[in-house]
C-alpha positions as CSV (number, residue, x, y, z in Angstrom):
1,M,-8.9,4.5,13.3
2,K,-10.2,5.0,10.0
3,F,-10.0,3.2,6.7
4,I,-10.8,2.4,2.8
5,L,-9.4,1.2,-0.7
6,G,-8.4,3.1,-3.6
7,T,-6.9,2.9,-7.0
8,K,-3.7,5.1,-7.4
9,I,-4.4,7.3,-10.8
10,G,-0.8,9.0,-10.4
11,M,1.5,12.0,-9.5
12,T,1.0,15.3,-9.9
13,Q,1.1,18.6,-8.3
14,M,-0.7,21.6,-6.7
15,F,-0.6,25.6,-6.3
16,K,-0.6,26.9,-2.3
17,E,-1.9,30.3,-2.2
18,D,1.0,32.1,-1.3
19,G,2.2,30.0,-4.5
20,S,4.0,27.5,-3.5
21,V,4.1,23.6,-5.5
22,V,3.8,20.6,-3.3
23,P,3.8,17.3,-4.7
24,I,0.4,15.6,-4.9
25,T,-0.5,11.3,-5.2
26,L,-4.6,11.2,-6.6
27,V,-6.4,8.2,-5.0
28,K,-9.6,7.4,-7.0
29,I,-12.2,6.3,-4.0
30,E,-15.2,4.4,-4.8
31,P,-17.5,2.9,-1.9
32,N,-16.2,0.4,0.0
33,V,-18.9,-2.4,1.4
34,V,-18.3,-4.0,4.2
35,V,-18.2,-7.6,2.8
36,Q,-17.8,-9.6,6.2
37,V,-17.8,-9.4,10.2
38,K,-15.2,-11.4,12.2
39,T,-16.1,-11.0,15.9
40,K,-14.1,-12.7,18.7
41,E,-16.4,-15.3,20.0
42,K,-16.5,-16.9,16.6
43,D,-12.9,-16.2,14.8
44,G,-10.7,-15.8,17.6
45,Y,-9.9,-11.6,16.6
46,Q,-12.4,-8.1,15.7
47,A,-12.3,-7.5,11.9
48,I,-13.9,-6.7,9.6
49,Q,-13.8,-6.9,5.3
50,I,-14.2,-5.0,2.7
51,G,-14.7,-4.9,-1.1
52,T,-14.1,-2.7,-4.3
53,G,-14.2,-2.3,-7.6
54,S,-15.9,-4.5,-9.9
55,K,-14.6,-7.9,-11.7
56,K,-17.6,-9.6,-14.5
57,K,-17.1,-13.3,-13.6
58,L,-17.1,-15.0,-10.2
59,N,-17.0,-18.4,-9.3
60,K,-20.4,-19.1,-7.2
61,P,-18.1,-19.6,-3.4
62,A,-16.8,-16.0,-4.6
63,K,-20.9,-15.1,-5.3
64,G,-21.8,-16.9,-2.0
65,H,-19.1,-15.0,0.0
66,R,-20.1,-11.6,-1.3
67,K,-23.9,-11.9,-0.7
68,D,-25.1,-10.4,-3.7
69,L,-23.9,-7.5,-2.3
70,G,-21.2,-6.3,-5.5
71,N,-19.1,-8.2,-7.5
72,F,-16.1,-6.9,-5.9
73,S,-12.5,-7.6,-7.6
74,V,-11.1,-6.5,-4.4
75,L,-11.4,-7.9,-0.4
76,K,-9.3,-6.4,2.3
77,E,-9.4,-6.9,6.0
78,F,-8.5,-4.5,8.5
79,K,-8.2,-5.4,12.3
80,L,-10.7,-3.3,14.6
81,A,-10.3,-2.5,17.9
82,P,-12.0,-4.4,21.4
83,A,-15.3,-2.7,21.5
84,N,-14.7,-2.2,24.8
85,E,-11.5,0.6,23.9
86,A,-12.1,3.9,23.1
87,G,-11.8,4.7,18.9
88,S,-14.0,1.4,18.0
89,I,-16.5,1.1,15.2
90,E,-19.3,-0.9,15.3
91,F,-20.2,-2.2,11.4
92,K,-22.3,-4.5,10.2
93,V,-22.6,-6.2,6.4
94,G,-23.6,-4.7,4.4
95,D,-21.8,-1.1,5.7
96,T,-21.0,1.4,2.6
97,I,-17.1,3.0,3.9
98,D,-17.0,6.5,1.7
99,I,-13.9,9.4,1.0
100,S,-16.8,11.5,3.9
101,T,-15.4,9.2,6.8
102,F,-12.0,11.3,5.9
103,A,-11.2,15.3,6.5
104,E,-8.0,17.5,4.5
105,G,-5.5,17.6,7.5
106,E,-5.0,13.8,9.1
107,T,-2.7,12.5,8.4
108,V,-3.0,8.3,7.3
109,K,-0.3,5.7,6.3
110,V,-0.7,4.4,2.9
111,S,0.3,0.2,2.1
112,G,1.1,-0.7,-1.1
113,V,2.5,-3.1,-3.2
114,S,5.6,-1.7,-5.1
115,K,6.6,-1.3,-7.8
116,G,8.9,-4.2,-10.0
117,K,12.2,-3.7,-11.1
118,G,13.2,-8.0,-11.8
119,F,16.1,-9.0,-11.2
120,Q,19.2,-6.1,-10.3
121,G,22.7,-6.0,-9.4
122,V,23.6,-4.5,-5.9
123,V,24.1,-1.6,-7.0
124,K,20.9,-0.4,-7.9
125,R,19.4,-2.9,-5.3
126,H,20.9,-1.2,-2.1
127,G,22.6,1.1,-2.9
128,F,26.8,0.1,-3.3
129,H,29.2,1.9,-4.6
130,G,30.9,-0.1,-7.0
131,M,34.6,-0.3,-7.9
132,P,37.2,2.3,-7.9
133,A,36.8,2.9,-12.6
134,S,40.3,2.9,-12.6
135,H,43.5,1.2,-12.7
136,G,42.4,-1.5,-15.3
137,A,39.1,-2.1,-12.7
138,H,36.8,-1.7,-15.8
139,S,35.4,-5.2,-15.7
140,V,34.2,-5.4,-11.9
141,L,33.1,-1.9,-11.4
142,R,29.3,-3.3,-10.9
143,H,30.2,-6.5,-9.0
144,A,29.4,-7.0,-5.0
145,G,32.8,-7.7,-3.9
146,S,33.7,-9.9,-1.5
147,I,30.8,-11.7,0.1
148,G,32.5,-13.6,2.5
149,Q,35.4,-15.2,4.7
150,R,37.2,-17.6,5.5
151,F,34.9,-19.5,8.3
152,P,32.4,-20.6,8.9
153,Q,32.5,-21.4,4.8
154,H,29.2,-20.4,3.6
155,T,27.7,-17.0,2.5
156,L,25.9,-16.1,5.6
157,K,22.1,-15.0,5.9
158,G,20.8,-12.1,4.9
159,M,23.8,-11.3,2.7
160,R,22.6,-7.5,0.4
161,M,23.9,-9.5,-2.9
162,A,21.6,-9.3,-6.2
163,G,17.9,-10.5,-6.6
164,R,14.3,-9.5,-7.1
165,M,14.1,-5.7,-6.5
166,G,10.4,-4.8,-5.8
167,G,7.0,-5.8,-5.8
168,V,6.4,-6.5,-2.3
169,N,4.1,-5.4,0.6
170,K,5.2,-1.3,1.7
171,S,2.9,0.6,3.8
172,I,4.6,4.9,4.0
173,R,3.2,6.7,7.1
174,G,3.5,10.4,8.3
175,L,1.4,11.2,4.9
176,K,-1.5,14.1,5.0
177,I,-4.6,15.0,3.2
178,V,-4.2,17.8,0.8
179,K,-7.4,17.4,-0.5
180,I,-10.1,15.4,-0.8
181,D,-12.9,15.9,-4.1
182,T,-16.3,14.6,-3.0
183,V,-18.3,14.8,-6.4
184,N,-15.8,13.0,-8.0
185,G,-14.1,10.0,-5.6
186,L,-10.5,11.9,-5.2
187,L,-8.7,12.5,-2.5
188,A,-4.9,14.0,-2.9
189,I,-2.2,12.9,-1.5
190,K,0.8,14.9,0.3
191,G,4.1,13.3,-1.4
192,A,4.5,9.4,-2.9
193,V,3.0,6.6,-2.5
194,P,4.0,2.5,-3.5
195,G,2.6,0.9,-5.9
196,N,2.2,2.0,-9.8
197,N,-0.7,3.4,-11.1
198,K,-3.5,1.6,-10.9
199,S,-3.4,-0.6,-8.4
200,I,-4.8,-0.6,-5.0
201,V,-4.1,1.1,-2.0
202,E,-5.0,1.2,1.6
203,I,-5.5,4.1,2.9
204,Q,-5.5,3.4,7.7
205,S,-5.6,7.0,9.7
206,Q,-2.6,7.6,13.0
């Protein structure tokens, strides 16, 4: 299993040789450094923690945890397959994971925190059609309508209502790497990926 952390730059497009247009998201990849290795004997499961980005100031516990490998602003953990299984990879503290890990045409899963949209109504949040816009129903056009029945006399759990939208962990599978620019450290992924521009995304092979 391959994985890496990157910074979402934004969306653009590429032209293929046949003239067709491909929408892509550019992700800036800086070297990821292994900060911690977790083992089944000590921690109960196998995983590695990798760091990327830079931060000006760190407190003493954060500096001690990073073991003078760098002032990483972001730390993320990825679970590993057991050592006896196929596809398992051995890592040690200080190892570097770079953009050359992936190849063009590879299918990946991209995870990140989706864009926060604040408090939204049911039409935008859940795709409700709204009330008819005729026969004097102008004041309830975007209302949710009935939220329950006489019994059990309370709103059922999971009822689709207005509320905070976005700002949650989101993963998109089946995205394809269109191009890799090793010189500038850029990864071009076909389609849209979660998150605002300049946000951290996780890229994993499928």
